[in-house]
Structures are given as structure tokens and as C-alpha cells.
mmCIF file of the N, C-alpha and C atoms, coordinates in Angstrom:
data_MODEL
# 
_entry.id   MODEL 
# 
loop_
_atom_site.group_PDB 
_atom_site.id 
_atom_site.type_symbol 
_atom_site.label_atom_id 
_atom_site.label_alt_id 
_atom_site.label_comp_id 
_atom_site.label_asym_id 
_atom_site.label_entity_id 
_atom_site.label_seq_id 
_atom_site.pdbx_PDB_ins_code 
_atom_site.Cartn_x 
_atom_site.Cartn_y 
_atom_site.Cartn_z 
_atom_site.occupancy 
_atom_site.B_iso_or_equiv 
_atom_site.pdbx_formal_charge 
_atom_site.auth_seq_id 
_atom_site.auth_comp_id 
_atom_site.auth_asym_id 
_atom_site.auth_atom_id 
_atom_site.pdbx_PDB_model_num 
ATOM 1   N N  . MET A 1 1  ? 67.590 -3.979  -63.483  1.00 0.00 ? 1  MET A N  1 
ATOM 2   C CA . MET A 1 1  ? 68.187 -4.057  -64.790  1.00 0.00 ? 1  MET A CA 1 
ATOM 3   C C  . MET A 1 1  ? 67.173 -4.538  -65.828  1.00 0.00 ? 1  MET A C  1 
ATOM 4   N N  . LYS A 1 2  ? 66.355 -5.543  -65.459  1.00 0.00 ? 2  LYS A N  1 
ATOM 5   C CA . LYS A 1 2  ? 65.355 -6.070  -66.372  1.00 0.00 ? 2  LYS A CA 1 
ATOM 6   C C  . LYS A 1 2  ? 64.297 -5.007  -66.672  1.00 0.00 ? 2  LYS A C  1 
ATOM 7   N N  . ASN A 1 3  ? 63.903 -4.233  -65.662  1.00 0.00 ? 3  ASN A N  1 
ATOM 8   C CA . ASN A 1 3  ? 62.906 -3.185  -65.862  1.00 0.00 ? 3  ASN A CA 1 
ATOM 9   C C  . ASN A 1 3  ? 63.431 -2.090  -66.797  1.00 0.00 ? 3  ASN A C  1 
ATOM 10  N N  . LEU A 1 4  ? 64.724 -1.789  -66.725  1.00 0.00 ? 4  LEU A N  1 
ATOM 11  C CA . LEU A 1 4  ? 65.314 -0.796  -67.605  1.00 0.00 ? 4  LEU A CA 1 
ATOM 12  C C  . LEU A 1 4  ? 65.270 -1.266  -69.049  1.00 0.00 ? 4  LEU A C  1 
ATOM 13  N N  . ARG A 1 5  ? 65.570 -2.530  -69.289  1.00 0.00 ? 5  ARG A N  1 
ATOM 14  C CA . ARG A 1 5  ? 65.533 -3.093  -70.644  1.00 0.00 ? 5  ARG A CA 1 
ATOM 15  C C  . ARG A 1 5  ? 64.107 -3.057  -71.203  1.00 0.00 ? 5  ARG A C  1 
ATOM 16  N N  . ILE A 1 6  ? 63.116 -3.393  -70.381  1.00 0.00 ? 6  ILE A N  1 
ATOM 17  C CA . ILE A 1 6  ? 61.716 -3.349  -70.815  1.00 0.00 ? 6  ILE A CA 1 
ATOM 18  C C  . ILE A 1 6  ? 61.316 -1.915  -71.135  1.00 0.00 ? 6  ILE A C  1 
ATOM 19  N N  . PHE A 1 7  ? 61.738 -0.964  -70.304  1.00 0.00 ? 7  PHE A N  1 
ATOM 20  C CA . PHE A 1 7  ? 61.440 0.443   -70.549  1.00 0.00 ? 7  PHE A CA 1 
ATOM 21  C C  . PHE A 1 7  ? 62.065 0.912   -71.864  1.00 0.00 ? 7  PHE A C  1 
ATOM 22  N N  . GLN A 1 8  ? 63.304 0.509   -72.123  1.00 0.00 ? 8  GLN A N  1 
ATOM 23  C CA . GLN A 1 8  ? 63.978 0.910   -73.361  1.00 0.00 ? 8  GLN A CA 1 
ATOM 24  C C  . GLN A 1 8  ? 63.259 0.335   -74.578  1.00 0.00 ? 8  GLN A C  1 
ATOM 25  N N  . MET A 1 9  ? 62.849 -0.918  -74.510  1.00 0.00 ? 9  MET A N  1 
ATOM 26  C CA . MET A 1 9  ? 62.141 -1.538  -75.626  1.00 0.00 ? 9  MET A CA 1 
ATOM 27  C C  . MET A 1 9  ? 60.793 -0.860  -75.874  1.00 0.00 ? 9  MET A C  1 
ATOM 28  N N  . CYS A 1 10 ? 60.065 -0.542  -74.809  1.00 0.00 ? 10 CYS A N  1 
ATOM 29  C CA . CYS A 1 10 ? 58.778 0.135   -74.955  1.00 0.00 ? 10 CYS A CA 1 
ATOM 30  C C  . CYS A 1 10 ? 58.963 1.537   -75.517  1.00 0.00 ? 10 CYS A C  1 
ATOM 31  N N  . ALA A 1 11 ? 59.988 2.232   -75.075  1.00 0.00 ? 11 ALA A N  1 
ATOM 32  C CA . ALA A 1 11 ? 60.259 3.579   -75.586  1.00 0.00 ? 11 ALA A CA 1 
ATOM 33  C C  . ALA A 1 11 ? 60.623 3.531   -77.066  1.00 0.00 ? 11 ALA A C  1 
ATOM 34  N N  . ALA A 1 12 ? 61.420 2.546   -77.471  1.00 0.00 ? 12 ALA A N  1 
ATOM 35  C CA . ALA A 1 12 ? 61.794 2.412   -78.879  1.00 0.00 ? 12 ALA A CA 1 
ATOM 36  C C  . ALA A 1 12 ? 60.571 2.086   -79.734  1.00 0.00 ? 12 ALA A C  1 
ATOM 37  N N  . ALA A 1 13 ? 59.710 1.197   -79.268  1.00 0.00 ? 13 ALA A N  1 
ATOM 38  C CA . ALA A 1 13 ? 58.495 0.845   -80.005  1.00 0.00 ? 13 ALA A CA 1 
ATOM 39  C C  . ALA A 1 13 ? 57.562 2.045   -80.127  1.00 0.00 ? 13 ALA A C  1 
ATOM 40  N N  . LEU A 1 14 ? 57.432 2.809   -79.072  1.00 0.00 ? 14 LEU A N  1 
ATOM 41  C CA . LEU A 1 14 ? 56.583 3.996   -79.101  1.00 0.00 ? 14 LEU A CA 1 
ATOM 42  C C  . LEU A 1 14 ? 57.136 5.039   -80.064  1.00 0.00 ? 14 LEU A C  1 
ATOM 43  N N  . LEU A 1 15 ? 58.435 5.232   -80.058  1.00 0.00 ? 15 LEU A N  1 
ATOM 44  C CA . LEU A 1 15 ? 59.072 6.190   -80.954  1.00 0.00 ? 15 LEU A CA 1 
ATOM 45  C C  . LEU A 1 15 ? 58.893 5.770   -82.415  1.00 0.00 ? 15 LEU A C  1 
ATOM 46  N N  . CYS A 1 16 ? 59.089 4.493   -82.694  1.00 0.00 ? 16 CYS A N  1 
ATOM 47  C CA . CYS A 1 16 ? 58.921 4.005   -84.069  1.00 0.00 ? 16 CYS A CA 1 
ATOM 48  C C  . CYS A 1 16 ? 57.486 4.155   -84.544  1.00 0.00 ? 16 CYS A C  1 
ATOM 49  N N  . SER A 1 17 ? 56.523 3.872   -83.698  1.00 0.00 ? 17 SER A N  1 
ATOM 50  C CA . SER A 1 17 ? 55.127 3.992   -84.102  1.00 0.00 ? 17 SER A CA 1 
ATOM 51  C C  . SER A 1 17 ? 54.715 5.450   -84.268  1.00 0.00 ? 17 SER A C  1 
ATOM 52  N N  . ALA A 1 18 ? 55.306 6.341   -83.503  1.00 0.00 ? 18 ALA A N  1 
ATOM 53  C CA . ALA A 1 18 ? 54.973 7.761   -83.620  1.00 0.00 ? 18 ALA A CA 1 
ATOM 54  C C  . ALA A 1 18 ? 55.556 8.357   -84.896  1.00 0.00 ? 18 ALA A C  1 
ATOM 55  N N  . LEU A 1 19 ? 56.703 7.847   -85.353  1.00 0.00 ? 19 LEU A N  1 
ATOM 56  C CA . LEU A 1 19 ? 57.360 8.401   -86.524  1.00 0.00 ? 19 LEU A CA 1 
ATOM 57  C C  . LEU A 1 19 ? 56.934 7.748   -87.833  1.00 0.00 ? 19 LEU A C  1 
ATOM 58  N N  . SER A 1 20 ? 56.174 6.666   -87.759  1.00 0.00 ? 20 SER A N  1 
ATOM 59  C CA . SER A 1 20 ? 55.775 5.976   -88.987  1.00 0.00 ? 20 SER A CA 1 
ATOM 60  C C  . SER A 1 20 ? 54.718 6.789   -89.722  1.00 0.00 ? 20 SER A C  1 
ATOM 61  N N  . LEU A 1 21 ? 54.798 6.757   -91.029  1.00 0.00 ? 21 LEU A N  1 
ATOM 62  C CA . LEU A 1 21 ? 53.861 7.493   -91.867  1.00 0.00 ? 21 LEU A CA 1 
ATOM 63  C C  . LEU A 1 21 ? 52.832 6.538   -92.457  1.00 0.00 ? 21 LEU A C  1 
ATOM 64  N N  . PRO A 1 22 ? 51.617 7.001   -92.664  1.00 0.00 ? 22 PRO A N  1 
ATOM 65  C CA . PRO A 1 22 ? 50.625 6.127   -93.298  1.00 0.00 ? 22 PRO A CA 1 
ATOM 66  C C  . PRO A 1 22 ? 51.005 5.866   -94.751  1.00 0.00 ? 22 PRO A C  1 
ATOM 67  N N  . LEU A 1 23 ? 50.827 4.633   -95.190  1.00 0.00 ? 23 LEU A N  1 
ATOM 68  C CA . LEU A 1 23 ? 51.162 4.247   -96.552  1.00 0.00 ? 23 LEU A CA 1 
ATOM 69  C C  . LEU A 1 23 ? 49.908 4.218   -97.407  1.00 0.00 ? 23 LEU A C  1 
ATOM 70  N N  . ALA A 1 24 ? 50.052 4.601   -98.662  1.00 0.00 ? 24 ALA A N  1 
ATOM 71  C CA . ALA A 1 24 ? 48.927 4.595   -99.582  1.00 0.00 ? 24 ALA A CA 1 
ATOM 72  C C  . ALA A 1 24 ? 49.372 3.972   -100.896 1.00 0.00 ? 24 ALA A C  1 
ATOM 73  N N  . ALA A 1 25 ? 49.578 2.675   -100.887 1.00 0.00 ? 25 ALA A N  1 
ATOM 74  C CA . ALA A 1 25 ? 49.996 1.962   -102.086 1.00 0.00 ? 25 ALA A CA 1 
ATOM 75  C C  . ALA A 1 25 ? 49.294 0.609   -102.111 1.00 0.00 ? 25 ALA A C  1 
ATOM 76  N N  . GLN A 1 26 ? 49.178 0.062   -103.311 1.00 0.00 ? 26 GLN A N  1 
ATOM 77  C CA . GLN A 1 26 ? 48.523 -1.235  -103.469 1.00 0.00 ? 26 GLN A CA 1 
ATOM 78  C C  . GLN A 1 26 ? 49.334 -2.065  -104.449 1.00 0.00 ? 26 GLN A C  1 
ATOM 79  N N  . THR A 1 27 ? 49.600 -3.311  -104.090 1.00 0.00 ? 27 THR A N  1 
ATOM 80  C CA . THR A 1 27 ? 50.371 -4.182  -104.974 1.00 0.00 ? 27 THR A CA 1 
ATOM 81  C C  . THR A 1 27 ? 49.491 -4.720  -106.085 1.00 0.00 ? 27 THR A C  1 
ATOM 82  N N  . GLU A 1 28 ? 50.104 -4.975  -107.231 1.00 0.00 ? 28 GLU A N  1 
ATOM 83  C CA . GLU A 1 28 ? 49.412 -5.611  -108.353 1.00 0.00 ? 28 GLU A CA 1 
ATOM 84  C C  . GLU A 1 28 ? 50.036 -6.987  -108.533 1.00 0.00 ? 28 GLU A C  1 
ATOM 85  N N  . VAL A 1 29 ? 49.197 -8.019  -108.457 1.00 0.00 ? 29 VAL A N  1 
ATOM 86  C CA . VAL A 1 29 ? 49.674 -9.395  -108.418 1.00 0.00 ? 29 VAL A CA 1 
ATOM 87  C C  . VAL A 1 29 ? 49.053 -10.176 -109.565 1.00 0.00 ? 29 VAL A C  1 
ATOM 88  N N  . MET A 1 30 ? 49.849 -11.035 -110.202 1.00 0.00 ? 30 MET A N  1 
ATOM 89  C CA . MET A 1 30 ? 49.346 -11.901 -111.269 1.00 0.00 ? 30 MET A CA 1 
ATOM 90  C C  . MET A 1 30 ? 48.719 -13.151 -110.645 1.00 0.00 ? 30 MET A C  1 
ATOM 91  N N  . ALA A 1 31 ? 48.039 -13.938 -111.450 1.00 0.00 ? 31 ALA A N  1 
ATOM 92  C CA . ALA A 1 31 ? 47.323 -15.114 -110.957 1.00 0.00 ? 31 ALA A CA 1 
ATOM 93  C C  . ALA A 1 31 ? 48.243 -16.140 -110.308 1.00 0.00 ? 31 ALA A C  1 
ATOM 94  N N  . TRP A 1 32 ? 49.490 -16.258 -110.766 1.00 0.00 ? 32 TRP A N  1 
ATOM 95  C CA . TRP A 1 32 ? 50.410 -17.238 -110.194 1.00 0.00 ? 32 TRP A CA 1 
ATOM 96  C C  . TRP A 1 32 ? 51.236 -16.617 -109.075 1.00 0.00 ? 32 TRP A C  1 
ATOM 97  N N  . SER A 1 33 ? 50.778 -15.498 -108.532 1.00 0.00 ? 33 SER A N  1 
ATOM 98  C CA . SER A 1 33 ? 51.276 -14.812 -107.341 1.00 0.00 ? 33 SER A CA 1 
ATOM 99  C C  . SER A 1 33 ? 52.596 -14.078 -107.532 1.00 0.00 ? 33 SER A C  1 
ATOM 100 N N  . ASN A 1 34 ? 52.982 -13.767 -108.747 1.00 0.00 ? 34 ASN A N  1 
ATOM 101 C CA . ASN A 1 34 ? 54.136 -12.904 -108.958 1.00 0.00 ? 34 ASN A CA 1 
ATOM 102 C C  . ASN A 1 34 ? 53.681 -11.453 -108.905 1.00 0.00 ? 34 ASN A C  1 
ATOM 103 N N  . MET A 1 35 ? 54.427 -10.638 -108.200 1.00 0.00 ? 35 MET A N  1 
ATOM 104 C CA . MET A 1 35 ? 54.096 -9.221  -108.127 1.00 0.00 ? 35 MET A CA 1 
ATOM 105 C C  . MET A 1 35 ? 54.606 -8.517  -109.381 1.00 0.00 ? 35 MET A C  1 
ATOM 106 N N  . THR A 1 36 ? 53.734 -7.722  -110.007 1.00 0.00 ? 36 THR A N  1 
ATOM 107 C CA . THR A 1 36 ? 54.150 -6.980  -111.196 1.00 0.00 ? 36 THR A CA 1 
ATOM 108 C C  . THR A 1 36 ? 54.457 -5.528  -110.891 1.00 0.00 ? 36 THR A C  1 
ATOM 109 N N  . GLY A 1 37 ? 54.042 -5.057  -109.735 1.00 0.00 ? 37 GLY A N  1 
ATOM 110 C CA . GLY A 1 37 ? 54.346 -3.684  -109.378 1.00 0.00 ? 37 GLY A CA 1 
ATOM 111 C C  . GLY A 1 37 ? 53.515 -3.202  -108.211 1.00 0.00 ? 37 GLY A C  1 
ATOM 112 N N  . VAL A 1 38 ? 53.672 -1.921  -107.927 1.00 0.00 ? 38 VAL A N  1 
ATOM 113 C CA . VAL A 1 38 ? 52.947 -1.274  -106.842 1.00 0.00 ? 38 VAL A CA 1 
ATOM 114 C C  . VAL A 1 38 ? 52.277 -0.034  -107.420 1.00 0.00 ? 38 VAL A C  1 
ATOM 115 N N  . ARG A 1 39 ? 51.006 0.143   -107.121 1.00 0.00 ? 39 ARG A N  1 
ATOM 116 C CA . ARG A 1 39 ? 50.287 1.338   -107.567 1.00 0.00 ? 39 ARG A CA 1 
ATOM 117 C C  . ARG A 1 39 ? 50.335 2.392   -106.464 1.00 0.00 ? 39 ARG A C  1 
ATOM 118 N N  . VAL A 1 40 ? 50.870 3.560   -106.818 1.00 0.00 ? 40 VAL A N  1 
ATOM 119 C CA . VAL A 1 40 ? 50.921 4.697   -105.905 1.00 0.00 ? 40 VAL A CA 1 
ATOM 120 C C  . VAL A 1 40 ? 50.210 5.842   -106.605 1.00 0.00 ? 40 VAL A C  1 
ATOM 121 N N  . ASP A 1 41 ? 49.141 6.336   -106.008 1.00 0.00 ? 41 ASP A N  1 
ATOM 122 C CA . ASP A 1 41 ? 48.315 7.392   -106.585 1.00 0.00 ? 41 ASP A CA 1 
ATOM 123 C C  . ASP A 1 41 ? 47.862 7.033   -107.995 1.00 0.00 ? 41 ASP A C  1 
ATOM 124 N N  . GLY A 1 42 ? 47.528 5.761   -108.228 1.00 0.00 ? 42 GLY A N  1 
ATOM 125 C CA . GLY A 1 42 ? 47.032 5.304   -109.508 1.00 0.00 ? 42 GLY A CA 1 
ATOM 126 C C  . GLY A 1 42 ? 48.095 4.982   -110.544 1.00 0.00 ? 42 GLY A C  1 
ATOM 127 N N  . GLU A 1 43 ? 49.357 5.329   -110.284 1.00 0.00 ? 43 GLU A N  1 
ATOM 128 C CA . GLU A 1 43 ? 50.433 5.070   -111.239 1.00 0.00 ? 43 GLU A CA 1 
ATOM 129 C C  . GLU A 1 43 ? 51.159 3.785   -110.856 1.00 0.00 ? 43 GLU A C  1 
ATOM 130 N N  . LEU A 1 44 ? 51.361 2.899   -111.854 1.00 0.00 ? 44 LEU A N  1 
ATOM 131 C CA . LEU A 1 44 ? 52.025 1.628   -111.604 1.00 0.00 ? 44 LEU A CA 1 
ATOM 132 C C  . LEU A 1 44 ? 53.535 1.807   -111.625 1.00 0.00 ? 44 LEU A C  1 
ATOM 133 N N  . ILE A 1 45 ? 54.166 1.471   -110.526 1.00 0.00 ? 45 ILE A N  1 
ATOM 134 C CA . ILE A 1 45 ? 55.622 1.429   -110.452 1.00 0.00 ? 45 ILE A CA 1 
ATOM 135 C C  . ILE A 1 45 ? 55.968 -0.040  -110.592 1.00 0.00 ? 45 ILE A C  1 
ATOM 136 N N  . ASP A 1 46 ? 56.420 -0.429  -111.783 1.00 0.00 ? 46 ASP A N  1 
ATOM 137 C CA . ASP A 1 46 ? 56.538 -1.857  -112.075 1.00 0.00 ? 46 ASP A CA 1 
ATOM 138 C C  . ASP A 1 46 ? 57.881 -2.441  -111.670 1.00 0.00 ? 46 ASP A C  1 
ATOM 139 N N  . PHE A 1 47 ? 57.832 -3.687  -111.288 1.00 0.00 ? 47 PHE A N  1 
ATOM 140 C CA . PHE A 1 47 ? 58.993 -4.520  -111.031 1.00 0.00 ? 47 PHE A CA 1 
ATOM 141 C C  . PHE A 1 47 ? 58.538 -5.958  -111.154 1.00 0.00 ? 47 PHE A C  1 
ATOM 142 N N  . GLU A 1 48 ? 59.454 -6.849  -111.288 1.00 0.00 ? 48 GLU A N  1 
ATOM 143 C CA . GLU A 1 48 ? 59.136 -8.265  -111.450 1.00 0.00 ? 48 GLU A CA 1 
ATOM 144 C C  . GLU A 1 48 ? 59.605 -9.038  -110.223 1.00 0.00 ? 48 GLU A C  1 
ATOM 145 N N  . SER A 1 49 ? 58.885 -10.070 -109.891 1.00 0.00 ? 49 SER A N  1 
ATOM 146 C CA . SER A 1 49 ? 59.307 -10.964 -108.817 1.00 0.00 ? 49 SER A CA 1 
ATOM 147 C C  . SER A 1 49 ? 59.066 -12.400 -109.267 1.00 0.00 ? 49 SER A C  1 
ATOM 148 N N  . SER A 1 50 ? 59.796 -13.314 -108.685 1.00 0.00 ? 50 SER A N  1 
ATOM 149 C CA . SER A 1 50 ? 59.590 -14.725 -108.974 1.00 0.00 ? 50 SER A CA 1 
ATOM 150 C C  . SER A 1 50 ? 60.087 -15.535 -107.783 1.00 0.00 ? 50 SER A C  1 
ATOM 151 N N  . LEU A 1 51 ? 59.769 -16.804 -107.808 1.00 0.00 ? 51 LEU A N  1 
ATOM 152 C CA . LEU A 1 51 ? 60.165 -17.698 -106.730 1.00 0.00 ? 51 LEU A CA 1 
ATOM 153 C C  . LEU A 1 51 ? 60.804 -18.932 -107.358 1.00 0.00 ? 51 LEU A C  1 
ATOM 154 N N  . CYS A 1 52 ? 61.985 -19.287 -106.902 1.00 0.00 ? 52 CYS A N  1 
ATOM 155 C CA . CYS A 1 52 ? 62.681 -20.489 -107.370 1.00 0.00 ? 52 CYS A CA 1 
ATOM 156 C C  . CYS A 1 52 ? 62.871 -21.437 -106.196 1.00 0.00 ? 52 CYS A C  1 
ATOM 157 N N  . VAL A 1 53 ? 62.554 -22.701 -106.423 1.00 0.00 ? 53 VAL A N  1 
ATOM 158 C CA . VAL A 1 53 ? 62.690 -23.720 -105.385 1.00 0.00 ? 53 VAL A CA 1 
ATOM 159 C C  . VAL A 1 53 ? 63.491 -24.870 -105.972 1.00 0.00 ? 53 VAL A C  1 
ATOM 160 N N  . GLY A 1 54 ? 64.453 -25.363 -105.222 1.00 0.00 ? 54 GLY A N  1 
ATOM 161 C CA . GLY A 1 54 ? 65.280 -26.461 -105.708 1.00 0.00 ? 54 GLY A CA 1 
ATOM 162 C C  . GLY A 1 54 ? 65.554 -27.476 -104.621 1.00 0.00 ? 54 GLY A C  1 
ATOM 163 N N  . ASN A 1 55 ? 66.157 -28.582 -105.034 1.00 0.00 ? 55 ASN A N  1 
ATOM 164 C CA . ASN A 1 55 ? 66.556 -29.589 -104.059 1.00 0.00 ? 55 ASN A CA 1 
ATOM 165 C C  . ASN A 1 55 ? 68.050 -29.867 -104.225 1.00 0.00 ? 55 ASN A C  1 
ATOM 166 N N  . LEU A 1 56 ? 68.580 -30.764 -103.422 1.00 0.00 ? 56 LEU A N  1 
ATOM 167 C CA . LEU A 1 56 ? 70.011 -31.047 -103.432 1.00 0.00 ? 56 LEU A CA 1 
ATOM 168 C C  . LEU A 1 56 ? 70.469 -31.744 -104.707 1.00 0.00 ? 56 LEU A C  1 
ATOM 169 N N  . LYS A 1 57 ? 69.546 -32.357 -105.454 1.00 0.00 ? 57 LYS A N  1 
ATOM 170 C CA . LYS A 1 57 ? 69.901 -33.013 -106.707 1.00 0.00 ? 57 LYS A CA 1 
ATOM 171 C C  . LYS A 1 57 ? 70.077 -32.021 -107.858 1.00 0.00 ? 57 LYS A C  1 
ATOM 172 N N  . GLY A 1 58 ? 69.684 -30.787 -107.635 1.00 0.00 ? 58 GLY A N  1 
ATOM 173 C CA . GLY A 1 58 ? 69.809 -29.766 -108.671 1.00 0.00 ? 58 GLY A CA 1 
ATOM 174 C C  . GLY A 1 58 ? 68.544 -29.498 -109.449 1.00 0.00 ? 58 GLY A C  1 
ATOM 175 N N  . ASP A 1 59 ? 67.444 -30.173 -109.100 1.00 0.00 ? 59 ASP A N  1 
ATOM 176 C CA . ASP A 1 59 ? 66.168 -29.928 -109.779 1.00 0.00 ? 59 ASP A CA 1 
ATOM 177 C C  . ASP A 1 59 ? 65.624 -28.577 -109.320 1.00 0.00 ? 59 ASP A C  1 
ATOM 178 N N  . MET A 1 60 ? 65.152 -27.766 -110.277 1.00 0.00 ? 60 MET A N  1 
ATOM 179 C CA . MET A 1 60 ? 64.637 -26.434 -109.965 1.00 0.00 ? 60 MET A CA 1 
ATOM 180 C C  . MET A 1 60 ? 63.230 -26.261 -110.516 1.00 0.00 ? 60 MET A C  1 
ATOM 181 N N  . GLU A 1 61 ? 62.387 -25.639 -109.763 1.00 0.00 ? 61 GLU A N  1 
ATOM 182 C CA . GLU A 1 61 ? 61.058 -25.212 -110.186 1.00 0.00 ? 61 GLU A CA 1 
ATOM 183 C C  . GLU A 1 61 ? 61.004 -23.706 -109.973 1.00 0.00 ? 61 GLU A C  1 
ATOM 184 N N  . ALA A 1 62 ? 60.445 -22.980 -110.926 1.00 0.00 ? 62 ALA A N  1 
ATOM 185 C CA . ALA A 1 62 ? 60.427 -21.536 -110.830 1.00 0.00 ? 62 ALA A CA 1 
ATOM 186 C C  . ALA A 1 62 ? 59.081 -20.985 -111.284 1.00 0.00 ? 62 ALA A C  1 
ATOM 187 N N  . THR A 1 63 ? 58.672 -19.869 -110.685 1.00 0.00 ? 63 THR A N  1 
ATOM 188 C CA . THR A 1 63 ? 57.526 -19.125 -111.161 1.00 0.00 ? 63 THR A CA 1 
ATOM 189 C C  . THR A 1 63 ? 58.054 -17.912 -111.902 1.00 0.00 ? 63 THR A C  1 
ATOM 190 N N  . GLY A 1 64 ? 57.219 -17.257 -112.625 1.00 0.00 ? 64 GLY A N  1 
ATOM 191 C CA . GLY A 1 64 ? 57.643 -16.041 -113.312 1.00 0.00 ? 64 GLY A CA 1 
ATOM 192 C C  . GLY A 1 64 ? 57.759 -16.238 -114.792 1.00 0.00 ? 64 GLY A C  1 
ATOM 193 N N  . LYS A 1 65 ? 58.131 -15.160 -115.463 1.00 0.00 ? 65 LYS A N  1 
ATOM 194 C CA . LYS A 1 65 ? 58.253 -15.190 -116.920 1.00 0.00 ? 65 LYS A CA 1 
ATOM 195 C C  . LYS A 1 65 ? 59.564 -15.854 -117.323 1.00 0.00 ? 65 LYS A C  1 
ATOM 196 N N  . GLU A 1 66 ? 59.505 -16.594 -118.408 1.00 0.00 ? 66 GLU A N  1 
ATOM 197 C CA . GLU A 1 66 ? 60.717 -17.166 -118.982 1.00 0.00 ? 66 GLU A CA 1 
ATOM 198 C C  . GLU A 1 66 ? 61.386 -16.102 -119.828 1.00 0.00 ? 66 GLU A C  1 
ATOM 199 N N  . VAL A 1 67 ? 62.672 -15.913 -119.669 1.00 0.00 ? 67 VAL A N  1 
ATOM 200 C CA . VAL A 1 67 ? 63.394 -14.903 -120.456 1.00 0.00 ? 67 VAL A CA 1 
ATOM 201 C C  . VAL A 1 67 ? 64.202 -15.530 -121.544 1.00 0.00 ? 67 VAL A C  1 
# 
């Protein structure tokens, strides 16, 4: 039974690796580590990201642009 499970996992991993396509994109990152977008074939596909951290007292620290 254990050998069958190992075989199934190996077969699934092999299938996933065979079907994966090579990626050709590069992220664009600001100095404070927020992602501004992804470049695909030289064209920027923009999006914004930020990180918010808080504690139980309600204090919040955030990265990113202020809106």
C-alpha cells in the first residue's frame, strides 16, 4: 500500500513537470519591496502590492502608497 502511494505521488510530480511551460516574465520591484508589475515581452502589466503588519493593540504599520 505504501509503495502504491509513493508511485502515485511520483507519477503526479512527473506529469506536472512534463506539462509545465517555461515562463518568460520579470517582476518590477520598488526600493521598499512593493511590486509594481510584471514585464512580459517588455510590456509592463502593472499592479500594486503592499504589506500591512499589526498587533493585538491595533497598531498598524504598512508599506505601499498612501491613498
